[in-house]
C-alpha angles and dihedrals in degrees: 000000000000120000120237126223118222117229097235107042105023088223119137113249122194112230117241116238115229123198112216120207107254119235092240095043094093111061104220116191123221093246113063137143117242132194140162125234126191139191125167102323095331118111123192121193106200130194118186132185134164112276145101100247121115116264113256119221117194091337095311130096111264092242092059095042094049104036124188137046096268094058091042090058090048098053094041093052099093091049092048092049092051095038093238100119111153092004097101135055123197152160124234134191112201127182140164136034123030135316097267093048089049089053090051091048089050091053091049091050094047091049091051091048092050089053090054089052096052117355097175096058104032109034097074093045094049093043091054091054091047095241095131096055114094110229103229099189112125139163111278112251122246117258121225120246095025134106098284104274130074099268103013117123126211113264113249120228116261097224 
C-alpha cells in the first residue's frame, strides 16, 4: 500500500484501514416490525426483530455510530424501560439534524416499534417515560427581508 504525504508536514502517514459492515452481514428476517421516529429535522426509520445481534445504524454498529456513555444511555432507554435489553436486533436508517437529535429520533422510533410488537405490555410504560411523544421543537426559520437570522432586525442608520 502506498504511503500518503500530508500537505503541511511532508511526512509520510500510513493510511488506516477501515472495515465496513457488509450489506449481508446482518441477517434480517422477512418478518420485522418497522416504525418511524422524529426529532427536530432528524428522521429515523427503525426495523426490529427478535435476536441478539447488535443494532446497525446507517451500516455501522450502534456502539460505533453513537459513541460515549451518554448516548448509550439514551438509545438503550426504551429497552431498559420495557425490560427487553438485548432481546431485539434491528437496522436503522437515520438522516438529518445533529447526532443528539438523531439519537432522540432513534429512541422515538424504537419505542413506536416496541408498541407494535406488544401494545398491552409496553404502551403504558413507554408513555409514562415520555418516549412516545414526538418532541416538536425546531429551529425557527429565517424571515425574508430581515437581518439574516430568524428574529434579527436590520440596523437603522445612526444619522
